N, C-alpha and C positions, 0 to 999 in steps of 0.2 A: 610912883613907888608901888612895887608889886609885892606887898607884904605876905600874901598867901601863896606865893610861888612855891611849887613843890607839894602843895596840898591838893587834894582831889575831892570833889563833891559829886555824888551820884543823885540824879533827879529822876524820879519815876513820873512818867507822863501817860495819860490815858492812850490806849492803843487806837481808839476811835477819837477823832477830833483833829482839827488842824491847828495845833499849837505852833506858834512861830518860835522855833528853837533859838534863832538868832536874837530875837528881842528878849527872850527869857535869859539867855546867856549874858546879854548886855546889862540887864537889870541886876543880875547876880554879881557881875564884875564891878559894878558901881559900888556895891557894899563890900565885896570880897575881892579886891584887886589882885590879879595874878593867879587866882585859883583855876584849876582845870575842872571843867564841867563836863560830865558824861551823862547823856540822856539814855534812859532805859524805858522802852515802851512796855506797858503792862496792861493786860486785859482786866485785871482786878482793881486797877487804880481808876478812880473817878475824878480826882483832882490832882493838881500838881503837888508833888510831895518830895521833900528832901529826905532821901532814903539812906544815905550813908556818907560818911566823911572819913578821909584818910589824912593824917598829919604825920609826916616822917619824924622819927626820933631826932631830937636835937634842933628841931625847928622852933623858933622863938614862941610860936603860939601853942606848942605841944603841951606845956605845963605838966601838971601832975596827972595821975590816972585815978579814976574812981570806979567802984564796982557797980555794974548795971544789973540790977536784980532780975530784970526780964530775961536777959540773955545769959546771965551768970558769967559775964566776961568783964575784964577790966578795960575801960575805954578812956581815951584821952579827954581831959577837960576841954582842950582846944578843939577837938573833934565835935564835942557836944556844943560848944559855942558857935562853931561853924554851922551846925545843923539848925540851931535856934535862929541865927541871923538869916540863913537861907530860907527857912520856913516863913519868917516875917516877910521877906521879899516876895516869895511865891504867893503868899496870901494876898498881899497888896496888888501883885501883878494880875492875879486871877479875878480880883474884884473889878478890874478895868477891862476884862474881855467879855 
């Protein structure tokens, strides 16, 4: 079952370093099956970081929206839950490298 099909996750990875994107993607897909993972190299990033999530309107995970005080934007609760799950996976993944 690819529950997160149609959703997209952006992951920032350090520009320097030999992170295995395939292994990172596999770890994320175990928790978030079907999600599209996009890697973005960043010179200001020192650790793997879940940087953004997109959930299309009408997707079962979309849920309600809540106001993000930092960005002053309305964000999907589903997007926030994807970011939290991905952050957990990335933290565990990084502990093993």
